[in-house]
C-alpha positions, 0 to 999 in steps of 0.5 A: 226710122222717120218718114213714110215708106211706100213699101208694104210691110208683110212681115215684121221682126219684133224684139221684146222682153221675156218677162211681162213687165210690171206696168199695166200700161206696158201690157196694154200697149203691147196688146194693141200692137198684137191687134194691129199685127193680127188685123193687118195679117202681118207675119211675125218673126221673133226670138222664139219661146212663149215667155213674157211680152214676146210670148204674148205677141206670138200667141196673139198674132198666131191666133189672129191667123198670121204666120209666126216664125221663132228663130232660136239659137240651139243652146236656148232650144236645148234647155227649154229655157224659153218655152215652146215656140208658137208657130214655126221654129228655125234653130240656128247656131248662134245669136249672130246667126239668129239676128241674120236669119231674122233680118232675112225674113222680114220687111221691118223691125220694132222693139218693145219694152225689154232689157239689155238683150232687146236693146242690144238687138235694136242697137245692132239693127240701128248700127246696120242702118248707119253702115248702110247695110239696110234701110228697113223701117225701125220702130220703138214702142216707147211706153211712158218714156221707157225706151228713151230712158234706156237709150239715154242711160246707155249713152251716159254709161258709154260716155262715162267709160270711154 
């Protein structure tokens, strides 16, 4: 959200892709975020696992000395679909429970590059702002216009179908 906030962020929920992406610029930007979180000792809450951009963030933040909490729906944990979670793991029943648990453990949100799952999560959080459910800061890591393009595509798709 725009504007400055006077409260200190000690924990952040990071949404991002479970693949590493194809652009070097994406990895470079995510690595910079890793460094900032680790340097500032900001605790990480994420969707669990070790895959892709999210796995990289969790490893870097953990090795930097911050606490890491992966919140994983039991269905994903059972099949080892996402790999081993770095740091602590909290298993929940559903994806909705996952988002609620994430919300209850953090001070702010940031969305990295990702696919439909990442966009779904961040739009869900934005809708909660619109409904006055929360006023926690939200950020988008917009590398090479990726997030803006995704948002515009979804809006165009929405307008076409409704």
